[in-house]
N, C-alpha and C positions, 0 to 999 in steps of 0.2 A: 165938415171933417172928411166925409166920403169923397168930396170933390178934390180935396187936397191929396188923398192917397191915390186917386186916379191920375192926377197930374204927375205925381212922383213915379208911378208905374209907367206912364207914357214916356217920361224922361229917361228912365232906365232902359226901356226897350228900344229907344231911338239911338242909343249910344252904340258905337261899333267896337270891335276888339281893340283897336289902336287907342281909342278913348279910355277903355278900361285900364290898359297897360299904363297909359300916361297918368291917370288919376292915382293908381296904386304906386307908381314911381314917385309922384309928388308927396304922397302921404308917407312913404318910406323915408324919403329925404328929410322931411320935417321931423320924423321921429329920430333920425340919426343926429340931426343938428341939436335937438333938445338933449339927447344923451351926451353929446360932446360938451355942451354947456354945463350939464350936471357934473361930469367928470372933472372939468376944469375948475369949477367952484369947489368941489370936494378937495382937490389938491391944494387950492389956496387956503382952505380952512385947516387942512392938516399942517401946512407949513406955518401958519399963524399959531396953531396950538404948540408945535414944536418950539417955536421961538419964545413963546410965553413960558413954556416949561423950562427952557434953558435959562431964561432971564430970572425965573423964580428960584432956580437952584444955584444961580451964580457960578455955573461951571464954565471954566475957560477951556475950550477945546482947541487943539491944533487943527489947522486947516487940512482937510483930507484931499489928497491929490489922487484923482482917479486915473491919471495918465501913468504910463509905465515909466519907471525910473531907469532910463537906459544906461546911465553911468554905473549903477549898481549891478546891472546885468553884465556889462563889460568887465567889471572888476571880478565878478564871480567866474566868468569864463577864463580870465587871465590866471586866477588862482587855481583852477582845475582844468588844465589844458587837455588831459586825457580822460576818456570816458571811464566811469566807475564800474566797468563790467568785469566780473570775476571769470577768468578763463583757466582751464586746466592746462597742464604742461603740454598735453597732446594738442589742444586747440591753439596754443601759442605757436607750437612748432608748425602746425598746418597753416596758420596765418602767415608765417614767415616764408614758407615754401610754396604758397599758393601762386598759381599761374593765372593771371587775370586776363591777359589779352592774347590774341593769336601771335602777335609779334614776340611776346615773352616766351611763348611756347616754342617758337622757331629758334630763339636765342638759346633756350635751355636744352634743346634737343641736340643730339650729336649728329643727326642726319642732316644732309644738305638736300633741300627740296628744289627741284628744277621745274620750271614752268614751261609749257609748250607755247602758250599764247595768253595774252591778257586782253579782255574786252571790257567795254563800259556799257552797263545796262541802264537805259533811260538817262544816259549822260550823268549819272550820279553814283552808281554802284560799280566799283571795279570788281571784275570776276576774272580769276586766273585759273587756267586749266593746268592741272598738275601732270607732269610727265610720269608715265608709268614705266618707262624704260630705265634700266639700272644706269646709274651715273658712274662716271669714272672717278668721281670724287668720293663716292661712298666706300667705306671700308669693305674688304672682301667678305668678312663674316656676315655682313648685313645683306648682301646680295643673295636672293633666294636661289638655291640650287635645286635642280630637278632631280628626282630620284632616278637612279640607274635601274633599268628593268631589263632583265635578260629574257628575251622571248625566243622560244624554240618554235619555229614554224611547223615542224613536222609533227610535234605532239599536240594533243588536244587538251592539255592540262591548263588550268587557269593560271594567270600570271599573279605572283605573290609579291607584294611590295614590302612585306615585313618578313623578317627572318623568324625562325622558330623561337630563338632566345628572346627576341623582342616581344613576340606574342605572349610568351610565358610570363615575362616581366609585367606586361600590361594586364594579364589576367590576375596576377598576384596583387597588383595595385588596386584593381577593381574589387577584389575580395577584401582587402584592408579597408577600402572606402565603405563597403557594405557593412563590415563589422563596426566601424565608427558610427555609421548612421543608425544601426540597430542599437548600439550601446547608448547613443544620445537620445533615442526614442524612449528608453526605459527610464 
């Protein structure tokens, strides 16, 4: 008996790491095959039991179709062409007035946009440089006017862009805004 254990010990010590990996892989593979065979047998037994149960109850079942019934889906879509989303009147109005693309924005705007030049980036993306010079096609009221400033060179007074009345009106508007904000905070 002692000789047998010594022989086993010498066999174990003579194996390399690759041999250990190979032996454990073979043992794992055998265990997986046995598990697969067990699962397949259990499924067969379950099917046989179900058949025996159906035969014993004499139940006539319609065949179950696991595939999608495409014709019923098409009919459902034809019956309900619009989505069943509830929208408020505001949402409906916004949906109708929505501008989806840049082209629609250009068509809906009253302005005419002029381009200085057009380039292709990576031969895929068109890039247009918008002209910032006022166009002759634009209405007169859309062309920005520069404020007229009277400068007296002899005096050292600062130049005022606003008149006194406009400053006073601006101050009143700010006071009203402040009151509204304070009333809303309470």
